[in-house]
C-alpha positions in Angstrom: 38.6 -8.9 -1.6 37.8 -7.3 1.7 37.4 -3.9 0.1 34.9 -5.3 -2.4 32.8 -6.8 0.3 32.9 -3.5 2.3 31.9 -1.5 -0.8 28.9 -3.8 -1.4 27.8 -3.5 2.2 28.0 0.3 2.0 26.0 0.3 -1.3 23.4 -2.1 0.3 23.1 0.1 3.4 22.7 3.2 1.2 19.8 1.6 -0.7 18.1 0.6 2.5 18.5 4.2 3.9 17.1 5.7 0.8 14.1 3.4 0.9 13.3 4.6 4.4 12.9 8.2 3.3 9.3 8.0 2.2 6.9 11.0 2.4 3.2 11.0 2.6 3.0 12.7 -0.8 5.0 9.9 -2.4 2.7 7.3 -0.8 -0.4 9.1 -2.1 1.1 9.3 -5.6 1.8 5.6 -5.6 -1.6 4.7 -4.4 -3.3 6.9 -6.9 -1.2 5.6 -9.8 -1.7 1.9 -8.9 -4.9 1.9 -6.9 -5.7 0.2 -3.6 -8.6 -1.8 -2.3 -9.4 -1.8 1.4 -11.9 -4.4 2.7 -13.1 -4.9 6.2 -16.0 -6.3 8.3 -17.4 -5.0 11.6 -19.7 -7.0 13.7 -21.4 -5.5 16.8 -22.7 -8.2 19.1 -24.0 -8.5 22.7 -23.9 -11.7 24.6 -22.7 -13.6 21.5 -25.7 -12.4 19.5 -24.8 -10.5 16.3 -26.8 -7.3 16.2 -25.1 -5.3 13.4 -22.9 -6.4 10.5 -21.1 -3.9 8.4 -19.1 -4.9 5.4 -17.0 -2.3 3.7 -15.1 -2.4 0.5 -13.3 0.8 -0.5 -11.4 1.4 -3.7 -9.0 4.4 -4.0 -7.3 5.4 -7.3 -7.1 8.2 -9.7 -9.7 8.6 -12.5 -6.9 8.1 -15.1 -6.0 4.8 -13.5 -9.6 3.6 -13.5 -10.0 4.5 -17.2 -6.9 2.5 -18.0 -8.2 -0.5 -16.2 -11.6 -0.1 -17.8 -9.9 -0.1 -21.3 -7.9 -3.2 -20.6 -11.1 -5.3 -19.9 
């Protein structure tokens, strides 16, 4: 029974270690395949008076992904 538990721990640790190996190219591939939306707000103020408000919404995906989403609507 102890061997089985040790074997499961080794397999679990192996999966965790493989998931840590993540390159920038893999991340970019995943983002372009699924798409990502980044939203943010920036407010510049002086003495508690808002002078400038900037709202940003950025969508990043591949053209192919956008066409698939467009067809599904």
